[in-house]
PLY file of the C-alpha trace (Angstrom):
ply
format ascii 1.0
element vertex 118
property float x
property float y
property float z
element edge 117
property int vertex1
property int vertex2
end_header
59.75 -29.62 -0.71
62.96 -27.69 -1.46
61.39 -24.50 -0.13
60.76 -26.17 3.22
64.28 -27.64 3.33
65.91 -24.30 2.51
63.69 -22.53 5.04
64.57 -25.09 7.70
68.30 -24.74 6.97
68.07 -20.94 7.18
66.26 -21.20 10.50
68.86 -23.67 11.75
71.71 -21.30 10.85
69.99 -18.27 12.38
69.11 -20.07 15.62
72.62 -21.54 15.86
74.15 -18.08 15.58
71.68 -16.53 18.03
71.77 -19.27 20.68
75.34 -20.44 20.18
77.15 -17.12 19.70
75.13 -13.96 20.33
73.31 -15.03 23.51
76.43 -16.39 25.28
78.39 -13.25 24.33
75.59 -11.02 25.59
75.32 -12.91 28.91
79.08 -12.81 29.38
79.06 -9.06 28.75
76.20 -8.47 31.18
77.87 -10.64 33.83
81.17 -8.76 33.42
79.40 -5.41 33.69
77.09 -6.22 36.60
79.11 -8.79 38.61
82.77 -8.39 37.56
84.38 -10.17 40.50
81.94 -13.09 40.47
82.11 -13.50 36.69
85.88 -13.96 36.81
85.90 -16.69 39.47
87.43 -16.48 42.90
89.70 -18.19 45.37
88.26 -20.72 47.80
89.78 -20.69 51.28
89.78 -23.73 53.56
91.94 -23.74 56.72
93.93 -20.74 55.45
94.76 -22.58 52.22
93.50 -21.34 48.89
92.70 -22.87 45.55
91.32 -21.28 42.40
87.72 -22.40 42.18
86.54 -21.66 38.65
83.13 -23.09 37.93
83.89 -26.73 38.56
86.11 -27.63 41.53
86.72 -31.12 40.14
88.96 -32.42 37.37
89.18 -35.86 35.81
91.72 -38.31 37.19
93.41 -38.20 33.79
93.75 -34.42 34.11
95.26 -34.81 37.56
97.75 -37.43 36.36
98.79 -35.16 33.47
99.96 -32.61 36.04
102.11 -35.06 38.03
105.48 -33.99 36.50
104.82 -30.32 37.33
103.63 -31.12 40.86
106.69 -33.34 41.46
108.99 -30.57 40.24
107.31 -27.74 42.19
106.68 -29.58 45.46
109.84 -31.73 45.51
107.93 -34.97 46.06
108.41 -38.36 44.43
106.28 -39.23 41.45
105.02 -42.34 43.22
103.88 -40.30 46.23
101.94 -37.84 44.05
100.35 -40.61 41.99
99.29 -42.49 45.15
97.82 -39.31 46.60
95.84 -38.67 43.41
94.57 -42.27 43.44
93.42 -41.84 47.04
91.53 -38.64 46.13
89.56 -40.08 43.19
85.82 -39.93 43.85
83.80 -42.60 42.05
80.46 -42.40 40.31
77.40 -41.85 42.46
75.32 -45.00 42.89
77.75 -46.66 40.48
76.05 -45.00 37.49
75.82 -41.23 37.68
78.63 -38.85 36.86
82.24 -39.63 36.12
85.25 -40.34 38.29
86.69 -37.04 39.52
89.29 -35.45 41.76
88.44 -32.44 43.91
91.24 -29.95 43.30
90.94 -28.19 46.66
91.10 -31.39 48.70
94.03 -32.65 46.58
95.91 -29.38 47.07
95.19 -29.50 50.81
96.56 -33.05 51.00
99.64 -31.99 48.99
100.17 -29.05 51.34
100.01 -31.38 54.33
102.67 -33.61 52.76
105.03 -30.75 51.96
104.57 -29.02 55.35
105.71 -32.04 57.37
0 1
1 2
2 3
3 4
4 5
5 6
6 7
7 8
8 9
9 10
10 11
11 12
12 13
13 14
14 15
15 16
16 17
17 18
18 19
19 20
20 21
21 22
22 23
23 24
24 25
25 26
26 27
27 28
28 29
29 30
30 31
31 32
32 33
33 34
34 35
35 36
36 37
37 38
38 39
39 40
40 41
41 42
42 43
43 44
44 45
45 46
46 47
47 48
48 49
49 50
50 51
51 52
52 53
53 54
54 55
55 56
56 57
57 58
58 59
59 60
60 61
61 62
62 63
63 64
64 65
65 66
66 67
67 68
68 69
69 70
70 71
71 72
72 73
73 74
74 75
75 76
76 77
77 78
78 79
79 80
80 81
81 82
82 83
83 84
84 85
85 86
86 87
87 88
88 89
89 90
90 91
91 92
92 93
93 94
94 95
95 96
96 97
97 98
98 99
99 100
100 101
101 102
102 103
103 104
104 105
105 106
106 107
107 108
108 109
109 110
110 111
111 112
112 113
113 114
114 115
115 116
116 117
């Protein structure tokens, strides 16, 4: 029985290293070599406004609220205004079950730009 347990543990360690470290590093290297601009993300443009896209254009409402002090400082808006805008941009779960509440960064930045350009 110990031989099987030790063999299983060895296989677990090897597969963890291969699938958790080596494969992701290899794919990142190939992506950087073959598609350097796509692998590093890009800017998304909507109505001549840009936002860094990354892989996921959404953040959690908590993540958005964590950035309120910086947004207030940089955009010279009241904290209440920014918090209300974030609350209005929160997208709920689909069908009440799937996914998590989220805030689309591009639409939030567009709304912030509209407030500061008045």
